C-alpha positions in Angstrom: -80.2 6.0 -163.7 -83.1 6.0 -166.1 -84.3 8.7 -168.5 -87.8 9.7 -169.5 -88.3 12.2 -172.3 -91.7 13.8 -173.1 -92.9 15.8 -175.9 -94.7 19.0 -174.7 -97.5 20.0 -177.1 -100.4 17.6 -176.9 -98.4 15.4 -174.5 -97.4 17.2 -171.3 -99.7 20.0 -172.4 -103.3 19.7 -173.6 -103.1 21.5 -177.0 -100.6 23.1 -179.3 -98.8 26.2 -178.1 -98.6 27.8 -181.5 -102.3 27.3 -182.1 -103.1 29.2 -178.9 -100.8 32.0 -179.9 -102.3 32.2 -183.4 -105.8 32.6 -182.0 -104.7 36.0 -180.8 -104.2 37.1 -184.4 -107.4 35.3 -185.6 -105.1 32.8 -187.5 -106.0 29.8 -185.4 -107.5 27.7 -188.1 -104.8 28.5 -190.7 -102.0 27.6 -188.2 -103.8 24.6 -186.8 -104.0 23.1 -190.4 -100.3 23.4 -190.9 -99.6 21.9 -187.4 -101.8 18.9 -188.3 -100.0 18.4 -191.6 -96.6 18.5 -189.8 -97.6 16.2 -186.9 -99.1 13.7 -189.3 -95.8 13.6 -191.2 -97.1 15.1 -194.4 -95.0 18.3 -194.1 -91.4 18.8 -193.2 -91.2 19.9 -189.6 -88.6 22.7 -190.1 -90.7 24.2 -193.0 -93.9 24.0 -191.0 -92.3 25.6 -187.9 -90.8 28.5 -189.7 -94.0 29.1 -191.8 -96.2 29.1 -188.7 -93.9 31.3 -186.6 -93.7 33.8 -189.5 -97.5 34.2 -189.2 -97.1 35.3 -185.6 -95.1 38.4 -186.6 -96.3 41.5 -184.7 -97.8 39.7 -181.7 -97.0 41.4 -178.5 -94.4 39.4 -176.5 -96.1 40.2 -173.2 -99.2 38.5 -174.5 -97.2 35.5 -175.6 -95.8 35.2 -172.1 -99.3 35.5 -170.5 -100.7 32.8 -172.8 -97.8 30.5 -172.2 -97.8 30.8 -168.5 -101.5 29.6 -168.5 -101.3 26.7 -171.0 -103.4 23.7 -169.8 -101.2 20.9 -168.6 -102.3 17.4 -169.6 -104.5 15.4 -167.2 -102.3 13.2 -165.1 -99.1 15.2 -165.6 -98.8 16.3 -162.0 -99.2 12.7 -160.8 -97.0 11.0 -163.4 -93.8 13.0 -163.0 -93.2 12.4 -159.2 -94.0 8.7 -159.7 -91.4 8.4 -162.5 -88.8 10.2 -160.2 -89.5 7.6 -157.5 -88.7 5.0 -160.0 -85.3 6.5 -160.7 -86.0 8.5 -163.9 -84.6 11.8 -164.8 -87.6 13.5 -166.5 -87.0 15.9 -169.4 -89.1 17.7 -172.0 -88.2 18.0 -175.7 -90.4 20.4 -177.6 -90.5 21.7 -181.2 -92.5 24.5 -179.5 -91.1 27.3 -177.4 -89.1 27.9 -174.2 -91.6 30.5 -173.1 -94.1 27.7 -172.8 -91.9 24.8 -171.7 -90.0 26.6 -168.9 -93.2 27.5 -166.8 -94.3 23.8 -167.3 -90.8 22.6 -166.2 -91.2 24.6 -163.0 -94.8 23.5 -162.3 -94.2 19.8 -162.9 -90.7 19.6 -161.4 -89.0 18.5 -164.7 -85.2 18.1 -164.7 -84.7 20.0 -167.9 -86.5 21.4 -171.0 -85.1 21.7 -174.5 -87.1 23.8 -177.0 -87.0 26.7 -179.4 -87.0 30.5 -178.8 -89.4 33.0 -180.4 -87.3 36.0 -181.4 -88.7 39.3 -180.2 -87.6 42.9 -180.7 -89.1 46.0 -179.1 -91.7 43.9 -177.4 -93.2 42.2 -180.4 -92.5 38.9 -182.2 -90.3 39.3 -185.4 -91.6 36.1 -187.0 -88.3 34.4 -186.5 -87.4 31.3 -184.4 -84.3 29.4 -183.4 -83.2 26.8 -180.9 -82.5 23.2 -180.1 -85.6 21.5 -181.7 -85.9 23.0 -185.2 -85.7 19.9 -187.3 -87.4 16.5 -187.7 -84.1 14.8 -186.4 -83.6 17.2 -183.5 -85.2 15.1 -180.7 -83.3 11.9 -181.6 -80.1 13.9 -181.8 -80.5 15.5 -178.4 -81.6 12.2 -176.9 -78.4 10.5 -177.9 -76.4 13.4 -176.4 -78.2 13.1 -173.1 -77.8 9.4 -173.0 -74.1 9.8 -173.6 -73.7 12.5 -170.9 -75.8 10.7 -168.3 -74.6 7.2 -169.1 -78.1 6.0 -169.8 -78.7 3.1 -172.1 -81.6 2.8 -174.6 -82.9 0.0 -172.4 -83.3 2.5 -169.6 -84.9 5.2 -171.8 -88.6 5.9 -172.1 -89.9 8.4 -174.7 -93.4 9.7 -175.1 -95.0 11.8 -177.8 -97.8 12.2 -180.3 -96.5 13.3 -183.6 -94.1 12.7 -186.5 -91.4 14.9 -185.1 -91.1 12.4 -182.1 -90.1 9.6 -184.5 -86.4 10.4 -184.3 -86.3 9.9 -180.5 -88.3 6.6 -180.8 -85.3 5.2 -182.6 -83.1 5.4 -179.5 -85.3 4.1 -176.7 -86.7 0.7 -175.8 -89.9 2.0 -174.1 -91.8 4.0 -176.8 -95.1 5.5 -175.7 -97.6 6.9 -178.3 -99.9 9.2 -176.4 -103.2 10.0 -178.2 -100.9 9.9 -181.2 -101.0 10.2 -185.0 -100.9 6.9 -186.8 -97.3 7.5 -188.1 -96.1 7.4 -184.5 -98.5 4.7 -183.2 -97.1 2.1 -185.5 -93.6 2.6 -184.0 -94.7 2.4 -180.4 -94.7 -0.5 -178.0 -97.1 1.3 -175.5 -100.2 3.0 -176.8 -102.3 5.3 -174.6 -105.5 6.5 -176.3 -107.1 8.4 -173.4 -106.0 11.9 -172.2 -104.5 10.6 -168.9 -100.8 10.4 -168.5 -101.0 8.2 -165.5 -102.1 5.4 -167.8 -98.4 5.1 -168.7 -97.7 3.8 -165.2 -99.9 0.8 -165.9 -97.4 -0.3 -168.6 -94.0 0.2 -167.1 -92.1 -1.6 -164.3 -90.4 0.2 -161.4 
């Protein structure tokens, strides 16, 4: 068995979920700036996540669901996943974003699992709080090690793919490290670099 783990925002999905949500409150530019700081490694991920989610307080949850069910999946995503499965990979998504976005994508793309965070809502609106599996900079690496242990998959048989600083921790535990349209902090740790928005380009670089 082999394991392929993909980031969600700006990797499996073309954009940042939280930026799409912030646009509803006319906070798109403010939130996008914090996102950029975090993905470039200049800001602690936990701090950036909680700060950005706090700005979403008051947003109607049904609007959140509507936006997240219609997020634009990355070019090549529908073609890549079945090809990886033919090659013997279990394909999983790790996201510092939100389950309300990753779960619809999991269903559409046929992923084996998704691990992400949950936006807390009460009485139909966001409270500005968040919790879940992927809250910290170390979270993806931590979860990857757990999955490798449970599934009996070695780092040699593990592929990881992401674009930002919070993907660094999972790069430490895989031999195939794909930087996809990535920030420099991640590019320098990768052994496969894809600079065009087409996930099928990954297939050109891996063996069955």
